[in-house]
N, C-alpha and C positions, 0 to 999 in steps of 0.2 A: 567253731571250735567248741567241743563239749566242755562244760565248766569243770569237769573233774581233771582236765589236763591244761586248763587255762593258767597262764602266768603272765607276769609283766616282762617286757622285752629288754629291760635294762638291769644293771647291777647297782643296787641301792647304796647310798652312802651308809657306812657301817661304823659302829663304835664297839670297841673292846674295852670293857671296864674290869680291871683286875682289882679284887678286894683282898687286901692283905695289910694288916697293921704293921707287921714286922718289916715288910718291904717298904712300906710308906715311910716308916721311921728311918730306915737305912738310907732311903733316897734323900730325906731331909738332912741327914748327916753328910751327904755328898758321896756316899758309897755307891759303887756300881752294883746294880741288883740284877738278879737273874729272874726271868719270867718265862720259863719254858712253855707253859700252857698258853699264855698270851702270844708269845712269839710264833708258836706253832699255828694257833688260830689265825693270826695275820697272814702267815705264809699260805695256809689253806684257802683263805678268802681271795688272796691274790691269784692263786692257781685257778680259781673260779672266775677270774676276770674282774673282781671288785677292786677298784683302784683307790677310791676315796675312803680311807680308813683312819679313824681317830682313835688314839690310845689314851687311856686314863688309868691312873693308879690311885686308889683311895684306901683309907683305913677302914676297919670294920666299924662303921658308924652309920646308923640308920639315916641320918639326915645328909651325910656326905654322899651316900649312895643315891638317895633321891635327887639331891641337887645335881649330881653328875649325870644322871639319866636325863633330867630336864635340860642340862647344858648340851648333851648329845642331840636331843630332839631339836633344840633351838638351832644347832649347827646343821640340821637337815637330815640327821641319821634316821633311817627307816628300819634298820636291822641293828639290834643292840644285843651283844653278848656280854653277860656279866659272869666273870669267872672267879669263884671262891665265895666262901661264907654260906654255903648251902647245907652244912652239916647241922648237928644237934647240940654242939657245945654252946655254952652261954655267949661266947664271943661271936658266934655265927649269926649275924643279924641280916644278912642279905635277903634271906627268904621272906622275913616279915616286911622288910622295906619294899621289895619288889611286889609282893602280894598286895600291899596297901595301895599301890598305884594302878594295878591292872584293871582295865575297863572290862575286858573279856579274857577269861583264862582258857587256855587250851588244855582241857582236863585229861586228855589222852596222853599228852607228852610225858608226864612223870611216870605213868604206867609203862609206856613203851621204852623209855630210858631205863627204868628199873629192869625190865625184861632183858634188854641187851646187856646191862651191867651185871645182872645175876649170872649170866653165862661166863663172865670174865672174873668177877670177884666173889661170887657166891652170895651168901646171906648178908654179907656186909653192905650190900646195896640198899638195905633197909634204912641205913642211917643218912641217906642223902635226901634233901628236899629240893630237888631240881624242879623248876616250874617254868612255864612259858605262857605267853599271852600277848595281848595288845594293850598298849597305853597310847591313847590318841590314835594316830595311824601308824605307829611304830610297833614292830614285832620284837618282843623281848624274850630272851632265853637266859635263865639263871642255871649255871652249870657248876658242878664241883670243881675245885681247883686243881685236881690231879690231871696230869697230861693224858693219861689213858682215858679218863672220863671225858675230857674235851674231845679227844679223837673219836671216841665212840659216838657221842652226841652229834658231832658235826658230820662225820662220815655216814652214819646210819640213819640220821633223821634230818638235821638242819639243812644240809646242802641239797638234799633231795626235795625238800618241801618249802623252803623260804619263799621262793618266787610265787608259787601257787597260793600260799597263805597271804602274801601281800596283795596279790591280785584279787583274791576273794574279799579281803578287807576293804580295798580301795575301789574296786570296779565290779565286783561280783553281784550284780543284781539278777536274780533268777526268777 
């Protein structure tokens, strides 16, 4: 099998980490919360045949994000989607937290995501700091919190490439 088409034949354990201080605080109060982006991502992963999915909700906290990523990896997750906190406001800390962990960044991901997003939201796409890469042997994607952004990233990039990327990272000796 040529390496450009190589992939792993299984569906990896996956984590969805939603970053939202307001939702986190609401959950602490016992309120029912809505997480359209996280729910949609889970549904899309299940359509792909991924059955082992862990869901986390964390506040916009550098250390809480890092600790939750570590917890997901300890649970065996090889694909981690972080939804929210990728913008440029002072409370958006996901980008710096994720970047501080990455062993190897997939530098084309932000450019490709911006290209697709620009077609949908125009120049506003400049305000996102989506990022992807590997930490240990896990593949991590940081996505904006909007449902449309999650759909774009997952349908146009992630679901098409995650198996190949994991194969390259774990088995791809050329």
